[in-house]
N, CA, C, O and the ligand as a Tripos MOL2 file, in Angstrom:
@<TRIPOS>MOLECULE
protein
  297   295    75     0     0
PROTEIN
NO_CHARGES

@<TRIPOS>ATOM
      1 N          27.3220  -14.9590   71.9020 N.3       1 MET1
      2 CA         26.0440  -14.4180   71.4680 C.3       1 MET1
      3 C          24.8600  -15.3830   71.6620 C.2       1 MET1
      4 O          24.9950  -16.5970   71.5140 O.2       1 MET1
      5 N          23.7060  -14.8050   71.9970 N.am      2 THR2
      6 CA         22.5540  -15.6080   72.2260 C.3       2 THR2
      7 C          21.6470  -15.5270   70.9720 C.2       2 THR2
      8 O          21.2300  -14.4430   70.5640 O.2       2 THR2
      9 N          21.3520  -16.7130   70.3690 N.am      3 ASP3
     10 CA         20.4210  -16.7370   69.3150 C.3       3 ASP3
     11 C          18.9860  -16.5030   69.7550 C.2       3 ASP3
     12 O          18.4960  -17.1800   70.6590 O.2       3 ASP3
     13 N          18.2960  -15.5340   69.1140 N.am      4 GLN4
     14 CA         16.9910  -15.1570   69.5380 C.3       4 GLN4
     15 C          16.0020  -16.2890   69.3260 C.2       4 GLN4
     16 O          14.9980  -16.3460   70.0370 O.2       4 GLN4
     17 N          16.2390  -17.1960   68.3780 N.am      5 SER5
     18 CA         15.3660  -18.3100   68.1460 C.3       5 SER5
     19 C          15.6030  -19.4290   69.1870 C.2       5 SER5
     20 O          14.8220  -20.3800   69.2170 O.2       5 SER5
     21 N          16.5780  -19.3620   69.9860 N.am      6 GLN6
     22 CA         16.9680  -20.4520   70.9110 C.3       6 GLN6
     23 C          16.6790  -20.0450   72.3530 C.2       6 GLN6
     24 O          17.3520  -20.5010   73.2780 O.2       6 GLN6
     25 N          15.6310  -19.1470   72.5520 N.am      7 GLN7
     26 CA         15.2940  -18.7430   73.8350 C.3       7 GLN7
     27 C          14.9720  -19.9380   74.7450 C.2       7 GLN7
     28 O          14.2320  -20.8140   74.2990 O.2       7 GLN7
     29 N          15.4620  -20.0370   75.9610 N.am      8 PRO8
     30 CA         14.9500  -21.1390   76.7940 C.3       8 PRO8
     31 C          13.4710  -20.8870   77.1770 C.2       8 PRO8
     32 O          13.1230  -19.7780   77.5830 O.2       8 PRO8
     33 N          12.6730  -21.8270   77.0600 N.am      9 ALA9
     34 CA         11.2810  -21.7090   77.4080 C.3       9 ALA9
     35 C          11.1190  -21.5550   78.9000 C.2       9 ALA9
     36 O          11.7190  -22.3160   79.6580 O.2       9 ALA9
     37 N          10.3290  -20.5960   79.3510 N.am     10 PRO10
     38 CA         10.1350  -20.4140   80.7620 C.3      10 PRO10
     39 C           9.0470  -21.4740   81.2530 C.2      10 PRO10
     40 O           8.4510  -22.1790   80.4390 O.2      10 PRO10
     41 N           8.8380  -21.5420   82.5140 N.am     11 ASP11
     42 CA          7.8790  -22.4450   83.0550 C.3      11 ASP11
     43 C           6.5740  -21.6860   83.1530 C.2      11 ASP11
     44 O           6.5630  -20.4650   83.3160 O.2      11 ASP11
     45 N           5.4550  -22.4270   83.0510 N.am     12 CYS12
     46 CA          4.1010  -21.8450   83.1230 C.3      12 CYS12
     47 C           3.8260  -21.3750   84.5820 C.2      12 CYS12
     48 O           3.9160  -22.2040   85.4870 O.2      12 CYS12
     49 N           3.5080  -20.1330   84.8400 N.am     13 PRO13
     50 CA          3.1790  -19.6470   86.2030 C.3      13 PRO13
     51 C           1.9590  -20.3670   86.7170 C.2      13 PRO13
     52 O           1.8320  -20.5640   87.9260 O.2      13 PRO13
     53 N           1.0520  -20.7710   85.8370 N.am     14 GLU14
     54 CA         -0.1140  -21.3770   86.2770 C.3      14 GLU14
     55 C           0.0570  -22.8230   86.7590 C.2      14 GLU14
     56 O          -0.4300  -23.1890   87.8290 O.2      14 GLU14
     57 N           0.7150  -23.5940   86.0020 N.am     15 CYS15
     58 CA          0.7770  -25.0310   86.3350 C.3      15 CYS15
     59 C           2.2600  -25.5390   86.4200 C.2      15 CYS15
     60 O           2.4420  -26.6930   86.8090 O.2      15 CYS15
     61 N           3.3050  -24.7730   86.0890 N.am     16 GLY16
     62 CA          4.6390  -25.0990   86.2690 C.3      16 GLY16
     63 C           5.2360  -25.9880   85.1340 C.2      16 GLY16
     64 O           6.3880  -26.4060   85.2500 O.2      16 GLY16
     65 N           4.5230  -26.2710   84.1020 N.am     17 GLN17
     66 CA          4.9890  -26.9970   82.9540 C.3      17 GLN17
     67 C           5.8740  -26.1160   82.1080 C.2      17 GLN17
     68 O           5.7010  -24.8980   82.1390 O.2      17 GLN17
     69 N           6.7820  -26.6370   81.3780 N.am     18 THR18
     70 CA          7.6110  -25.9140   80.4580 C.3      18 THR18
     71 C           6.7300  -25.4620   79.2620 C.2      18 THR18
     72 O           6.0310  -26.2860   78.6740 O.2      18 THR18
     73 N           6.7620  -24.1170   78.8910 N.am     19 LEU19
     74 CA          5.9480  -23.6350   77.8580 C.3      19 LEU19
     75 C           6.4770  -23.9250   76.5440 C.2      19 LEU19
     76 O           7.6790  -24.1480   76.4040 O.2      19 LEU19
     77 N           5.5970  -23.9390   75.4810 N.am     20 THR20
     78 CA          6.0190  -24.2400   74.1390 C.3      20 THR20
     79 C           6.1750  -22.8540   73.3640 C.2      20 THR20
     80 O           5.2440  -22.0550   73.2680 O.2      20 THR20
     81 N           7.3160  -22.6690   72.8740 N.am     21 PHE21
     82 CA          7.6490  -21.4340   72.1030 C.3      21 PHE21
     83 C           6.8640  -21.3930   70.7900 C.2      21 PHE21
     84 O           6.8410  -22.3620   70.0310 O.2      21 PHE21
     85 N           6.1920  -20.1940   70.5300 N.am     22 ILE22
     86 CA          5.3420  -20.1070   69.2570 C.3      22 ILE22
     87 C           6.0700  -19.1210   68.3000 C.2      22 ILE22
     88 O           6.3550  -19.5040   67.1650 O.2      22 ILE22
     89 N           6.3750  -17.8880   68.7070 N.am     23 GLU23
     90 CA          6.9860  -16.9750   67.8140 C.3      23 GLU23
     91 C           7.5890  -15.8390   68.5990 C.2      23 GLU23
     92 O           7.3000  -15.7220   69.7900 O.2      23 GLU23
     93 N           8.4390  -14.9610   67.9840 N.am     24 THR24
     94 CA          8.9220  -13.7820   68.5200 C.3      24 THR24
     95 C           8.5890  -12.6190   67.6470 C.2      24 THR24
     96 O           8.9100  -12.6390   66.4590 O.2      24 THR24
     97 N           7.9770  -11.6290   68.1630 N.am     25 VAL25
     98 CA          7.6070  -10.3950   67.3840 C.3      25 VAL25
     99 C           8.3510   -9.1630   68.1000 C.2      25 VAL25
    100 O           8.3870   -9.0200   69.3220 O.2      25 VAL25
    101 N           8.9110   -8.3350   67.2090 N.am     26 ILE26
    102 CA          9.5780   -7.1160   67.6870 C.3      26 ILE26
    103 C           8.4810   -6.0430   67.8130 C.2      26 ILE26
    104 O           7.7590   -5.7410   66.8620 O.2      26 ILE26
    105 N           8.3840   -5.4400   69.1270 N.am     27 SER27
    106 CA          7.3750   -4.4430   69.2810 C.3      27 SER27
    107 C           7.8980   -3.4650   70.2760 C.2      27 SER27
    108 O           8.6460   -3.8000   71.1950 O.2      27 SER27
    109 N           7.4760   -2.2150   70.0640 N.am     28 SER28
    110 CA          7.7770   -1.1710   71.0090 C.3      28 SER28
    111 C           6.8380   -1.1620   72.1730 C.2      28 SER28
    112 O           7.1560   -0.6560   73.2490 O.2      28 SER28
    113 N           5.6800   -1.7260   71.9510 N.am     29 GLY29
    114 CA          4.6220   -1.7020   72.9600 C.3      29 GLY29
    115 C           3.9980   -0.3710   73.0860 C.2      29 GLY29
    116 O           3.3650   -0.0850   74.1020 O.2      29 GLY29
    117 N           4.1530    0.5280   72.0290 N.am     30 ALA30
    118 CA          3.6910    1.9310   72.0990 C.3      30 ALA30
    119 C           2.8230    2.1170   70.8750 C.2      30 ALA30
    120 O           2.8870    1.3340   69.9270 O.2      30 ALA30
    121 N           2.0260    3.1400   70.9020 N.am     31 PHE31
    122 CA          1.3030    3.5530   69.7880 C.3      31 PHE31
    123 C           2.2950    4.1590   68.7120 C.2      31 PHE31
    124 O           3.3790    4.6250   69.0630 O.2      31 PHE31
    125 N           1.8990    4.1370   67.4320 N.am     32 ARG32
    126 CA          2.7330    4.4880   66.3280 C.3      32 ARG32
    127 C           3.3180    5.8640   66.6010 C.2      32 ARG32
    128 O           4.5050    6.0670   66.3430 O.2      32 ARG32
    129 N           2.6220    6.7270   67.0590 N.am     33 THR33
    130 CA          3.1890    8.1710   67.2120 C.3      33 THR33
    131 C           4.3260    8.3010   68.2180 C.2      33 THR33
    132 O           5.1220    9.2390   68.2610 O.2      33 THR33
    133 N           4.3000    7.2050   69.0490 N.am     34 GLN34
    134 CA          5.3940    7.2730   70.1090 C.3      34 GLN34
    135 C           6.5370    6.2640   69.8220 C.2      34 GLN34
    136 O           7.5720    6.2550   70.4870 O.2      34 GLN34
    137 N           6.2960    5.4290   68.8100 N.am     35 ALA35
    138 CA          7.1370    4.2950   68.6460 C.3      35 ALA35
    139 C           8.6150    4.6410   68.3980 C.2      35 ALA35
    140 O           9.5220    3.9290   68.8300 O.2      35 ALA35
    141 N           8.8220    5.7580   67.6870 N.am     36 GLU36
    142 CA         10.2130    6.0190   67.3080 C.3      36 GLU36
    143 C          11.0970    6.4700   68.5750 C.2      36 GLU36
    144 O          12.3280    6.4920   68.5750 O.2      36 GLU36
    145 N          10.2720    6.8250   69.6530 N.am     37 ASN37
    146 CA         10.9910    7.2450   70.8600 C.3      37 ASN37
    147 C          11.1980    6.0830   71.8850 C.2      37 ASN37
    148 O          11.8390    6.1980   72.9300 O.2      37 ASN37
    149 N          10.5970    4.9950   71.4670 N.am     38 MET38
    150 CA         10.6230    3.7620   72.4100 C.3      38 MET38
    151 C          11.5250    2.7250   71.9930 C.2      38 MET38
    152 O          11.6830    2.5000   70.7930 O.2      38 MET38
    153 N          12.1900    2.0110   72.9650 N.am     39 PRO39
    154 CA         13.0130    0.9100   72.5960 C.3      39 PRO39
    155 C          12.2360   -0.2140   71.9610 C.2      39 PRO39
    156 O          11.0970   -0.4950   72.3330 O.2      39 PRO39
    157 N          12.8760   -0.8590   70.9870 N.am     40 GLN40
    158 CA         12.1680   -1.9030   70.2760 C.3      40 GLN40
    159 C          12.4250   -3.2120   71.1660 C.2      40 GLN40
    160 O          13.5720   -3.6070   71.3700 O.2      40 GLN40
    161 N          11.3440   -3.8390   71.6630 N.am     41 ILE41
    162 CA         11.4310   -4.9810   72.5520 C.3      41 ILE41
    163 C          10.9710   -6.2160   71.8780 C.2      41 ILE41
    164 O           9.8160   -6.2060   71.4550 O.2      41 ILE41
    165 N          11.6940   -7.2840   71.7110 N.am     42 PRO42
    166 CA         11.2010   -8.5480   71.2010 C.3      42 PRO42
    167 C          10.2910   -9.1600   72.1740 C.2      42 PRO42
    168 O          10.6590   -9.3220   73.3370 O.2      42 PRO42
    169 N           9.0580   -9.5290   71.7480 N.am     43 ILE43
    170 CA          8.0740  -10.1670   72.5350 C.3      43 ILE43
    171 C           8.0630  -11.6270   72.1040 C.2      43 ILE43
    172 O           7.8850  -11.9480   70.9290 O.2      43 ILE43
    173 N           8.2580  -12.4970   73.0820 N.am     44 HIS44
    174 CA          8.2700  -13.9580   72.8340 C.3      44 HIS44
    175 C           6.9070  -14.5190   73.2170 C.2      44 HIS44
    176 O           6.4490  -14.2970   74.3370 O.2      44 HIS44
    177 N           6.2610  -15.2270   72.3320 N.am     45 TYR45
    178 CA          4.9150  -15.8170   72.5970 C.3      45 TYR45
    179 C           5.0680  -17.3280   72.8950 C.2      45 TYR45
    180 O           5.7730  -18.0660   72.2060 O.2      45 TYR45
    181 N           4.4290  -17.6930   73.8630 N.am     46 TYR46
    182 CA          4.4000  -19.1370   74.3010 C.3      46 TYR46
    183 C           3.0000  -19.6430   74.5830 C.2      46 TYR46
    184 O           2.1700  -18.8670   75.0580 O.2      46 TYR46
    185 N           2.6940  -20.9050   74.3150 N.am     47 ASP47
    186 CA          1.5250  -21.5560   74.7810 C.3      47 ASP47
    187 C           1.8610  -22.6420   75.8660 C.2      47 ASP47
    188 O           2.9380  -23.2380   75.8460 O.2      47 ASP47
    189 N           0.9560  -22.8580   76.7530 N.am     48 CYS48
    190 CA          1.1350  -23.9550   77.7220 C.3      48 CYS48
    191 C           0.2550  -25.0750   77.2440 C.2      48 CYS48
    192 O          -0.9670  -24.9340   77.1850 O.2      48 CYS48
    193 N           0.8770  -26.2070   76.8970 N.am     49 ASP49
    194 CA          0.0960  -27.4080   76.3910 C.3      49 ASP49
    195 C          -0.5830  -28.0760   77.6240 C.2      49 ASP49
    196 O          -1.5510  -28.8100   77.4280 O.2      49 ASP49
    197 N          -0.1430  -27.8680   78.8240 N.am     50 ALA50
    198 CA         -0.7490  -28.5520   80.0420 C.3      50 ALA50
    199 C          -2.0680  -27.9430   80.4090 C.2      50 ALA50
    200 O          -3.0520  -28.6600   80.5910 O.2      50 ALA50
    201 N          -2.1150  -26.6130   80.5240 N.am     51 CYS51
    202 CA         -3.3390  -25.9130   80.9750 C.3      51 CYS51
    203 C          -3.9760  -25.0460   79.9130 C.2      51 CYS51
    204 O          -5.0500  -24.4910   80.1450 O.2      51 CYS51
    205 N          -3.3220  -24.9030   78.7030 N.am     52 GLY52
    206 CA         -3.9520  -24.1830   77.6140 C.3      52 GLY52
    207 C          -3.9430  -22.7920   77.6810 C.2      52 GLY52
    208 O          -4.7080  -22.1350   76.9750 O.2      52 GLY52
    209 N          -3.0430  -22.1950   78.5680 N.am     53 THR53
    210 CA         -2.9150  -20.6990   78.7470 C.3      53 THR53
    211 C          -1.9200  -20.1860   77.7570 C.2      53 THR53
    212 O          -0.8820  -20.8140   77.5500 O.2      53 THR53
    213 N          -2.2040  -19.0320   77.1140 N.am     54 CYS54
    214 CA         -1.3160  -18.3780   76.2530 C.3      54 CYS54
    215 C          -0.5010  -17.3530   77.0050 C.2      54 CYS54
    216 O          -1.0620  -16.7130   77.8940 O.2      54 CYS54
    217 N           0.8670  -17.1230   76.7090 N.am     55 TRP55
    218 CA          1.6380  -16.1520   77.4870 C.3      55 TRP55
    219 C           2.4410  -15.4080   76.5590 C.2      55 TRP55
    220 O           2.7030  -15.9000   75.4610 O.2      55 TRP55
    221 N           2.8830  -14.2040   76.9090 N.am     56 LYS56
    222 CA          3.8440  -13.4160   76.1750 C.3      56 LYS56
    223 C           4.9370  -12.9540   77.1030 C.2      56 LYS56
    224 O           4.6300  -12.5970   78.2410 O.2      56 LYS56
    225 N           6.1840  -12.9340   76.7020 N.am     57 LEU57
    226 CA          7.2820  -12.6010   77.4760 C.3      57 LEU57
    227 C           8.0120  -11.3650   76.8530 C.2      57 LEU57
    228 O           8.7290  -11.5180   75.8650 O.2      57 LEU57
    229 N           7.8320  -10.1640   77.4220 N.am     58 GLY58
    230 CA          8.5590   -9.0470   76.9930 C.3      58 GLY58
    231 C           9.5600   -8.6770   78.0640 C.2      58 GLY58
    232 O          10.6360   -9.2730   78.1190 O.2      58 GLY58
    233 N           9.2460   -7.7090   78.9230 N.am     59 THR59
    234 CA          9.9900   -7.4700   80.1390 C.3      59 THR59
    235 C           9.5730   -8.4180   81.2660 C.2      59 THR59
    236 O          10.3460   -8.6900   82.1840 O.2      59 THR59
    237 N           8.3560   -8.9090   81.1790 N.am     60 ARG60
    238 CA          7.8880   -9.8740   82.1840 C.3      60 ARG60
    239 C           7.0430  -10.9170   81.4100 C.2      60 ARG60
    240 O           6.6790  -10.6790   80.2580 O.2      60 ARG60
    241 N           6.7360  -12.0470   82.0290 N.am     61 LEU61
    242 CA          5.8940  -13.1090   81.4450 C.3      61 LEU61
    243 C           4.5200  -12.7400   81.9320 C.2      61 LEU61
    244 O           4.2580  -12.6600   83.1320 O.2      61 LEU61
    245 N           3.6060  -12.5070   80.9280 N.am     62 LEU62
    246 CA          2.3120  -12.0530   81.1690 C.3      62 LEU62
    247 C           1.2700  -12.8720   80.4740 C.2      62 LEU62
    248 O           1.6030  -13.3880   79.4060 O.2      62 LEU62
    249 N           0.0630  -13.0660   80.9220 N.am     63 PRO63
    250 CA         -0.9770  -13.7390   80.0940 C.3      63 PRO63
    251 C          -1.2250  -12.9350   78.9330 C.2      63 PRO63
    252 O          -1.0870  -11.7120   78.9720 O.2      63 PRO63
    253 N          -1.6230  -13.6170   77.7900 N.am     64 ASP64
    254 CA         -1.9220  -12.9710   76.5360 C.3      64 ASP64
    255 C          -3.4790  -13.2630   76.2500 C.2      64 ASP64
    256 O          -3.8180  -14.3100   75.6970 O.2      64 ASP64
    257 N          -4.3400  -12.3590   76.6230 N.am     65 PRO65
    258 CA         -5.7640  -12.6520   76.5640 C.3      65 PRO65
    259 C          -6.2350  -12.6250   75.0670 C.2      65 PRO65
    260 O          -7.2070  -13.2940   74.7150 O.2      65 PRO65
    261 N          -5.5780  -11.8930   74.2520 N.am     66 VAL66
    262 CA         -5.9580  -11.8570   72.7870 C.3      66 VAL66
    263 C          -5.7410  -13.2570   72.1540 C.2      66 VAL66
    264 O          -6.6520  -13.8060   71.5350 O.2      66 VAL66
    265 N          -4.5510  -13.8150   72.3140 N.am     67 ARG67
    266 CA         -4.2340  -15.1030   71.7340 C.3      67 ARG67
    267 C          -5.0330  -16.1850   72.5620 C.2      67 ARG67
    268 O          -5.3680  -17.2390   72.0210 O.2      67 ARG67
    269 N          -5.3150  -15.9290   73.7910 N.am     68 GLN68
    270 CA         -6.0380  -16.9020   74.5470 C.3      68 GLN68
    271 C          -7.4530  -17.0960   73.9910 C.2      68 GLN68
    272 O          -7.9460  -18.2190   73.8910 O.2      68 GLN68
    273 N          -8.1120  -15.9420   73.6200 N.am     69 ILE69
    274 CA         -9.4290  -16.0260   73.0530 C.3      69 ILE69
    275 C          -9.3960  -16.7640   71.6570 C.2      69 ILE69
    276 O         -10.2610  -17.5750   71.3280 O.2      69 ILE69
    277 N          -8.3680  -16.4260   70.9000 N.am     70 ALA70
    278 CA         -8.2840  -17.1390   69.5500 C.3      70 ALA70
    279 C          -8.0770  -18.6200   69.7440 C.2      70 ALA70
    280 O          -8.6600  -19.4320   69.0250 O.2      70 ALA70
    281 N          -7.2890  -18.9650   70.6670 N.am     71 ARG71
    282 CA         -7.0510  -20.4010   70.8740 C.3      71 ARG71
    283 C          -8.2870  -21.0630   71.4190 C.2      71 ARG71
    284 O          -8.6140  -22.1650   70.9770 O.2      71 ARG71
    285 N          -8.9930  -20.4640   72.3480 N.am     72 ASP72
    286 CA        -10.2360  -21.0460   72.9150 C.3      72 ASP72
    287 C         -11.3200  -21.2650   71.9310 C.2      72 ASP72
    288 O         -12.1100  -22.2020   72.0400 O.2      72 ASP72
    289 N         -11.3610  -20.3050   70.8680 N.am     73 SER73
    290 CA        -12.4090  -20.4270   69.8710 C.3      73 SER73
    291 C         -12.1410  -21.2820   68.6770 C.2      73 SER73
    292 O         -12.9680  -21.4250   67.7760 O.2      73 SER73
    293 N         -10.9090  -21.8730   68.6910 N.am     74 ARG74
    294 CA        -10.5910  -22.7980   67.5940 C.3      74 ARG74
    295 C         -11.4680  -24.0250   67.6380 C.2      74 ARG74
    296 O         -11.3380  -24.9080   66.7910 O.2      74 ARG74
    297 ZN          0.1760  -24.0940   82.2850 Zn       75 ZN75
@<TRIPOS>BOND
     1     1     2 1
     2     2     3 1
     3     3     4 2
     4     3     5 am
     5     5     6 1
     6     6     7 1
     7     7     8 2
     8     7     9 am
     9     9    10 1
    10    10    11 1
    11    11    12 2
    12    11    13 am
    13    13    14 1
    14    14    15 1
    15    15    16 2
    16    15    17 am
    17    17    18 1
    18    18    19 1
    19    19    20 2
    20    19    21 am
    21    21    22 1
    22    22    23 1
    23    23    24 2
    24    23    25 am
    25    25    26 1
    26    26    27 1
    27    27    28 2
    28    27    29 am
    29    29    30 1
    30    30    31 1
    31    31    32 2
    32    31    33 am
    33    33    34 1
    34    34    35 1
    35    35    36 2
    36    35    37 am
    37    37    38 1
    38    38    39 1
    39    39    40 2
    40    39    41 am
    41    41    42 1
    42    42    43 1
    43    43    44 2
    44    43    45 am
    45    45    46 1
    46    46    47 1
    47    47    48 2
    48    47    49 am
    49    49    50 1
    50    50    51 1
    51    51    52 2
    52    51    53 am
    53    53    54 1
    54    54    55 1
    55    55    56 2
    56    55    57 am
    57    57    58 1
    58    58    59 1
    59    59    60 2
    60    59    61 am
    61    61    62 1
    62    62    63 1
    63    63    64 2
    64    63    65 am
    65    65    66 1
    66    66    67 1
    67    67    68 2
    68    67    69 am
    69    69    70 1
    70    70    71 1
    71    71    72 2
    72    71    73 am
    73    73    74 1
    74    74    75 1
    75    75    76 2
    76    75    77 am
    77    77    78 1
    78    78    79 1
    79    79    80 2
    80    79    81 am
    81    81    82 1
    82    82    83 1
    83    83    84 2
    84    83    85 am
    85    85    86 1
    86    86    87 1
    87    87    88 2
    88    87    89 am
    89    89    90 1
    90    90    91 1
    91    91    92 2
    92    91    93 am
    93    93    94 1
    94    94    95 1
    95    95    96 2
    96    95    97 am
    97    97    98 1
    98    98    99 1
    99    99   100 2
   100    99   101 am
   101   101   102 1
   102   102   103 1
   103   103   104 2
   104   103   105 am
   105   105   106 1
   106   106   107 1
   107   107   108 2
   108   107   109 am
   109   109   110 1
   110   110   111 1
   111   111   112 2
   112   111   113 am
   113   113   114 1
   114   114   115 1
   115   115   116 2
   116   115   117 am
   117   117   118 1
   118   118   119 1
   119   119   120 2
   120   119   121 am
   121   121   122 1
   122   122   123 1
   123   123   124 2
   124   123   125 am
   125   125   126 1
   126   126   127 1
   127   127   128 2
   128   127   129 am
   129   129   130 1
   130   130   131 1
   131   131   132 2
   132   131   133 am
   133   133   134 1
   134   134   135 1
   135   135   136 2
   136   135   137 am
   137   137   138 1
   138   138   139 1
   139   139   140 2
   140   139   141 am
   141   141   142 1
   142   142   143 1
   143   143   144 2
   144   143   145 am
   145   145   146 1
   146   146   147 1
   147   147   148 2
   148   147   149 am
   149   149   150 1
   150   150   151 1
   151   151   152 2
   152   151   153 am
   153   153   154 1
   154   154   155 1
   155   155   156 2
   156   155   157 am
   157   157   158 1
   158   158   159 1
   159   159   160 2
   160   159   161 am
   161   161   162 1
   162   162   163 1
   163   163   164 2
   164   163   165 am
   165   165   166 1
   166   166   167 1
   167   167   168 2
   168   167   169 am
   169   169   170 1
   170   170   171 1
   171   171   172 2
   172   171   173 am
   173   173   174 1
   174   174   175 1
   175   175   176 2
   176   175   177 am
   177   177   178 1
   178   178   179 1
   179   179   180 2
   180   179   181 am
   181   181   182 1
   182   182   183 1
   183   183   184 2
   184   183   185 am
   185   185   186 1
   186   186   187 1
   187   187   188 2
   188   187   189 am
   189   189   190 1
   190   190   191 1
   191   191   192 2
   192   191   193 am
   193   193   194 1
   194   194   195 1
   195   195   196 2
   196   195   197 am
   197   197   198 1
   198   198   199 1
   199   199   200 2
   200   199   201 am
   201   201   202 1
   202   202   203 1
   203   203   204 2
   204   203   205 am
   205   205   206 1
   206   206   207 1
   207   207   208 2
   208   207   209 am
   209   209   210 1
   210   210   211 1
   211   211   212 2
   212   211   213 am
   213   213   214 1
   214   214   215 1
   215   215   216 2
   216   215   217 am
   217   217   218 1
   218   218   219 1
   219   219   220 2
   220   219   221 am
   221   221   222 1
   222   222   223 1
   223   223   224 2
   224   223   225 am
   225   225   226 1
   226   226   227 1
   227   227   228 2
   228   227   229 am
   229   229   230 1
   230   230   231 1
   231   231   232 2
   232   231   233 am
   233   233   234 1
   234   234   235 1
   235   235   236 2
   236   235   237 am
   237   237   238 1
   238   238   239 1
   239   239   240 2
   240   239   241 am
   241   241   242 1
   242   242   243 1
   243   243   244 2
   244   243   245 am
   245   245   246 1
   246   246   247 1
   247   247   248 2
   248   247   249 am
   249   249   250 1
   250   250   251 1
   251   251   252 2
   252   251   253 am
   253   253   254 1
   254   254   255 1
   255   255   256 2
   256   255   257 am
   257   257   258 1
   258   258   259 1
   259   259   260 2
   260   259   261 am
   261   261   262 1
   262   262   263 1
   263   263   264 2
   264   263   265 am
   265   265   266 1
   266   266   267 1
   267   267   268 2
   268   267   269 am
   269   269   270 1
   270   270   271 1
   271   271   272 2
   272   271   273 am
   273   273   274 1
   274   274   275 1
   275   275   276 2
   276   275   277 am
   277   277   278 1
   278   278   279 1
   279   279   280 2
   280   279   281 am
   281   281   282 1
   282   282   283 1
   283   283   284 2
   284   283   285 am
   285   285   286 1
   286   286   287 1
   287   287   288 2
   288   287   289 am
   289   289   290 1
   290   290   291 1
   291   291   292 2
   292   291   293 am
   293   293   294 1
   294   294   295 1
   295   295   296 2
@<TRIPOS>SUBSTRUCTURE
     1 MET1         2 RESIDUE 1 A MET
     2 THR2         6 RESIDUE 1 A THR
     3 ASP3        10 RESIDUE 1 A ASP
     4 GLN4        14 RESIDUE 1 A GLN
     5 SER5        18 RESIDUE 1 A SER
     6 GLN6        22 RESIDUE 1 A GLN
     7 GLN7        26 RESIDUE 1 A GLN
     8 PRO8        30 RESIDUE 1 A PRO
     9 ALA9        34 RESIDUE 1 A ALA
    10 PRO10       38 RESIDUE 1 A PRO
    11 ASP11       42 RESIDUE 1 A ASP
    12 CYS12       46 RESIDUE 1 A CYS
    13 PRO13       50 RESIDUE 1 A PRO
    14 GLU14       54 RESIDUE 1 A GLU
    15 CYS15       58 RESIDUE 1 A CYS
    16 GLY16       62 RESIDUE 1 A GLY
    17 GLN17       66 RESIDUE 1 A GLN
    18 THR18       70 RESIDUE 1 A THR
    19 LEU19       74 RESIDUE 1 A LEU
    20 THR20       78 RESIDUE 1 A THR
    21 PHE21       82 RESIDUE 1 A PHE
    22 ILE22       86 RESIDUE 1 A ILE
    23 GLU23       90 RESIDUE 1 A GLU
    24 THR24       94 RESIDUE 1 A THR
    25 VAL25       98 RESIDUE 1 A VAL
    26 ILE26      102 RESIDUE 1 A ILE
    27 SER27      106 RESIDUE 1 A SER
    28 SER28      110 RESIDUE 1 A SER
    29 GLY29      114 RESIDUE 1 A GLY
    30 ALA30      118 RESIDUE 1 A ALA
    31 PHE31      122 RESIDUE 1 A PHE
    32 ARG32      126 RESIDUE 1 A ARG
    33 THR33      130 RESIDUE 1 A THR
    34 GLN34      134 RESIDUE 1 A GLN
    35 ALA35      138 RESIDUE 1 A ALA
    36 GLU36      142 RESIDUE 1 A GLU
    37 ASN37      146 RESIDUE 1 A ASN
    38 MET38      150 RESIDUE 1 A MET
    39 PRO39      154 RESIDUE 1 A PRO
    40 GLN40      158 RESIDUE 1 A GLN
    41 ILE41      162 RESIDUE 1 A ILE
    42 PRO42      166 RESIDUE 1 A PRO
    43 ILE43      170 RESIDUE 1 A ILE
    44 HIS44      174 RESIDUE 1 A HIS
    45 TYR45      178 RESIDUE 1 A TYR
    46 TYR46      182 RESIDUE 1 A TYR
    47 ASP47      186 RESIDUE 1 A ASP
    48 CYS48      190 RESIDUE 1 A CYS
    49 ASP49      194 RESIDUE 1 A ASP
    50 ALA50      198 RESIDUE 1 A ALA
    51 CYS51      202 RESIDUE 1 A CYS
    52 GLY52      206 RESIDUE 1 A GLY
    53 THR53      210 RESIDUE 1 A THR
    54 CYS54      214 RESIDUE 1 A CYS
    55 TRP55      218 RESIDUE 1 A TRP
    56 LYS56      222 RESIDUE 1 A LYS
    57 LEU57      226 RESIDUE 1 A LEU
    58 GLY58      230 RESIDUE 1 A GLY
    59 THR59      234 RESIDUE 1 A THR
    60 ARG60      238 RESIDUE 1 A ARG
    61 LEU61      242 RESIDUE 1 A LEU
    62 LEU62      246 RESIDUE 1 A LEU
    63 PRO63      250 RESIDUE 1 A PRO
    64 ASP64      254 RESIDUE 1 A ASP
    65 PRO65      258 RESIDUE 1 A PRO
    66 VAL66      262 RESIDUE 1 A VAL
    67 ARG67      266 RESIDUE 1 A ARG
    68 GLN68      270 RESIDUE 1 A GLN
    69 ILE69      274 RESIDUE 1 A ILE
    70 ALA70      278 RESIDUE 1 A ALA
    71 ARG71      282 RESIDUE 1 A ARG
    72 ASP72      286 RESIDUE 1 A ASP
    73 SER73      290 RESIDUE 1 A SER
    74 ARG74      294 RESIDUE 1 A ARG
    75 ZN75       297 GROUP 0 **** ****
C-alpha cells in the first residue's frame, strides 16, 4: 500500500528542482451539485523553493494561480 502522506515529490516543470510538498486535499473538482456523481480525487499541493511557483497535482501537475497570488502577496 502507498501512504498518501509519502507521495514522491515531482520535479518543477519550470526549473527542474524537486518540489516541496505542502498538503493534500480531497476534491471532486466539481461544483457541489455535481459532486456526488464525480470521483473524489486527492489534490496534492507543492511549492517550488527554487523559482517560487505553486503547483497542484491531481490528474496532472498544473500551476496553481490562486496559491501563487497568496504566496506573492505575503
Ligand atoms: Zn521551479
